[in-house]
N, C-alpha and C positions, 0 to 999 in steps of 0.2 A: 613419584618419579620412578620411571622404569628404564632399564637398560635395553639395548636392542635384543637381548636374549629373552626379555620379559621377566627377568628377575630383579628384585630391588637392588639398587646399588649399595656399595659397601657402607657409605655414610648412613644410609636408611636403615640398614640392617644393624649397624652399631647403635644408633639411637634406639631402635626397638629393643635391643638386647637388654637394656637396662630401664627403659621407659615402660615397656610392656613385657617384663621378664618372665621367663620360663625356669624350671628347675635347671635345665641344661645351661642357659645362659648366665644364670646366678653362679653356677660352678665355673663357668668361663671366666667370669669376671674375678672370682676369687683366685683362680689359677694364674690370671694375668697380674694380680696383685703379688703373688708369690715370686713370679719371674721379675716383676719390677723392683721388688725390694732386694732380691738377690743380685739383680743387675746394678743397682746403685751401690751395693757393697763392693762389687768388683771395681766400678768406676772410681770409687773412693780410694781403693788401693791404687789405682792408676794415678790418682792425684799425688798420692804419697810417693811412689817410685819415680816419679818424674820431677820430684822435688819442688812441686807446685802448691804444697800446703797452705802456704801463705802468699800465694799468688794474688788473692784479694786480701790485703793485710787488714782490712776492718770488716766488721759485721754489724748491722745487716747491709751496709754499704760495701761496694767492693774496694773503693778507695775513699778517703775522708771526704772527698768532694762529689762522689758519683757513685750510683747504684750499679752502673755498668762499667766495664773496663775502659780506662782512658790512660794515656801515657803517664807513667809515673817514675820518677828518676831512680828509685830504689828497686823496681821490680820490672822484669822483661814482660812484654805484651804476651808472649807464648804462654808463660806460667799463669798469667792473669787469665787468659782465655780457657786454659785447662780447669782451673779452679772455678771460674765463673760457669763454665759449661756444666760442671758437676752440680753446681748449685741449681741451675736451671732444671736438671733432671728431677730435682725434688718436686717440681710442679707436676711433672708427669706422673710421678708415684702417687701424689696427692689427687691428681684426677682420677686415676684408676680406683683408689680407695674411696673416693666420692661416688663413683659409678657403683661401687659395691653397696654403699649405703642406699642409694637410690633405688637399686635393684631390690635389696632386702625390704625396703619400705613399701614397694608397689608390687611385690610378690603376693599372689593370691592363691590360697590364704596366706596372710602375713604370719611369719614365724618368728617370735620374739627372740629365740636364741640366735637366729641368723642376724637380726637387727643389732643385737648387742655385739656380736662378733664383727659385724661389718663396721660399726661405730669405732671400734678399737683402731682401725686403720688410719682414718684422717687424724684421729687424736694422737696416734703414735707418730705419724709423720710430722705433725706440728711439734711434738716434743722432740723428735729428732732434729728438726731445723733448729730449734732453740738451743739444743745441745751442741749443734754445729757451731753456733755462735760462741759457746763456751770453749770449743776446741780452738777457734781462731784466737780468742782473747786470752787463752792460756799459752799461746805460742807453741801449739801442738804438743802439749804435755802428754806423754804416752798413755796416761790413765784416761784422760778425756778422749784421746783418739781410739783406744781399745773399747771404751764404752760405746762410742759411736758405732762401731762394728757390731757389738753385742746387741744394741738396741734394735739394729737391722735384723739380727737373728730372732729376737723376741717377736718382731712384726711379722717374720716369715712364719713363725709358729701359729700366730693368730690367723693369718691368712690361710695356711693349710687346714687349720681346724674348720674354718669356715668353708673351704672346699669340701672337706670330708662330710660335715654336717649337712650342706646343701644337697648332697646325694643320698641321704637316708632320712628316716622318719625322726619323730620327736619322743619316742618311747624311752625308757630308761636303758642305760648302756648295759648290755649283756655280753659277757665274754664268749668269743667263738673258739677259744683254745683253753687248754687246761689252766687253771688258776695259777699254778707255779710258773707256767710258760709265760703267761702274761706279766707276772711279776718280773721275770727275767727280761722281758721287752722294756719295761719301765726302768730297770736297772741300766739296761743298755742306752736308753735315752739320756738318763742322768749322767752316765759316763761320757757320752757324746758331748754334753753341755760342758762337762769339766774339761774335755779336750779342746773345746772352742776357747775356753778361758785360757788355758794353757798356751794355745797358739798365740793369742793376744799378747801374753807375756814375752813370748819368744820374739814376736814382732816389735814389741815395745823395747826390746833390749838390743836387737840386731841393727843392721844397716836400713836404709830407706827410711828415715825418719820424716820426711816430707819437706824439710828446710834445713839448712846448716846451722841455724840457732835453736832448733828443737832439742829438748833434753831427751834422755834416754833413761830406762830403768838402770840401776846400779848392779844388776845380777851378772854373774859370768855366763856368757852366751853358751859355752859348751854344756855347762850344768843344766840350764833351762831347756836347751834343745833335746838333751838326753831324758829329761824328765817328760818332755812332751812326747818323745818317742816311746817311752815306758807306757804313758796313758794310751797311746795308739795301739800297742800290743793288747792292752786290757780290752779296749773297745773291739778289736778284731776278733779277740778271743771270745768275748760274749756274743758277738754276731755269729760266729761258727757254732757255738753251743746253742744259740737260738735255732739256728738252721737244723742242727740235729735233733732238737726237742720238738720242733714243728713236725718234722718228717715222722719221727718216732710215735708221736701222739695222734697222727692222722689229722692235723689241722688243715683248715680250708686252703686250698690252693693259692687264693689271693694272699694270704698271709706268708706262705712259703715263697711265693714269687717276690714279695716286698722284702723279705729278708735276704733272698739271693741278690735282688738288686742292690741293697745296701753293701753287701759283701763285696760286689764287683766295683762299686764306686770307691769303697775303701781301699781296694787294691790299686786302683788307678791313682788315687790320692797319694798313697805310699810311694808309688813310682815317682810321681812329681816331687814329693818332699825329699826323698833321698838324692834325686837328681840335683835339686836346688841345693841341698846341703853341700854336695861334693863339687859343684860349680860355683860355690861362693855366693849363692843367693842372686842369680841374675834377675833384672827387673821382670822380664817376660814371665819367668816362671812364678814370680811372686803373684802375678795376676791369675795364673792358671791355679795356683795353690788357694787363693782366696775363693776363686769359683769352685774348686773342689771341696772346700770347707762347707760352702753354702749347700753344695749338692749332698754332701754326707748328712748334714743337718735335716735336709728335706727328706732324704731317704729314711732316716731314723724316725722322723715324725710320722712317715707313711707306715713304717712297720707297727708303730704303736696303734694308729687308728685302724689298722688292718686286723688287730686282735680283739676288737669289740664291734658290736653292731647294735643300732637303735631301731632295727626293723626297716622295712620298705617304706618309701613315700606313700602317703595315703592320697586318695582321690580327693579333689580333682587335680592336684599338683602333679601326682605321679601319672595319671591318665594320659595327659597331654605330652608326656616325655618319655615314652617307652623306649626311645633311642638313646636316652641319656646313659653314660657309661656307669658301670657298677661301682658302688661305693669301694673306697680303698681304705 
């Protein structure tokens, strides 16, 4: 089917992108999966800040009698629709993950590393959905809610790795920066992971529990917030040190740009975090902070993958895609 311009329509191009994949479209689906998983993390925070965490009080049904929202004496329809809408987004994330799997399986020549990474996505989404049931059945226990977010971050890591691997060859990983600089990059990624965990603890201690009956961690909010801020300083300090080391050692431009991008995202996230703190954690800023946390994590992953290379794509996969973006 053709449009009046003579170009295939959007649906045909989308189908072709995973049924007859190229290296470029494989990367496109992997990047779409990164975006989808980050997006559902943000919408999950939206469910929490609107007090809709138990809008659907059962799982897998929305109510004891229905899989979809229906009038319920103890729950408003609005909160039910917000929670149910977030559940529906899981199917979108699953569909994108399935497209990654199909593309990886049909890519010529087939690359087993990409297939394994792609399979992690639908498996992770299904695990995330089951964990979501535990979140509901635990009445939004802060540990289960926090793990729900961290599972999304783990899925983002798998998706980003697929994105990076789809744009490079299958040779052994070779560092493109000094050994100690690469170690510094790994330390930065580990510190960022610790920062995410600390953020989950702060979130589970503060307001916006998702429902009035939800429990909270018994920590002092000032103490955990200051600890979180201290870890932020460590992460920003490591990022600045990495920027300096990359420049001093003449590292490739792609690595220096990745580190600079991370530094800029961290500064933006810091502004949001301090504003959120001084304004008593307004709901809108919580959503921005969760989005910022996801972007910091993605940027840190980009830094690490920019510090090594597995060589260029080999023909015929590479030959057909000279327009594909350079590995990051």
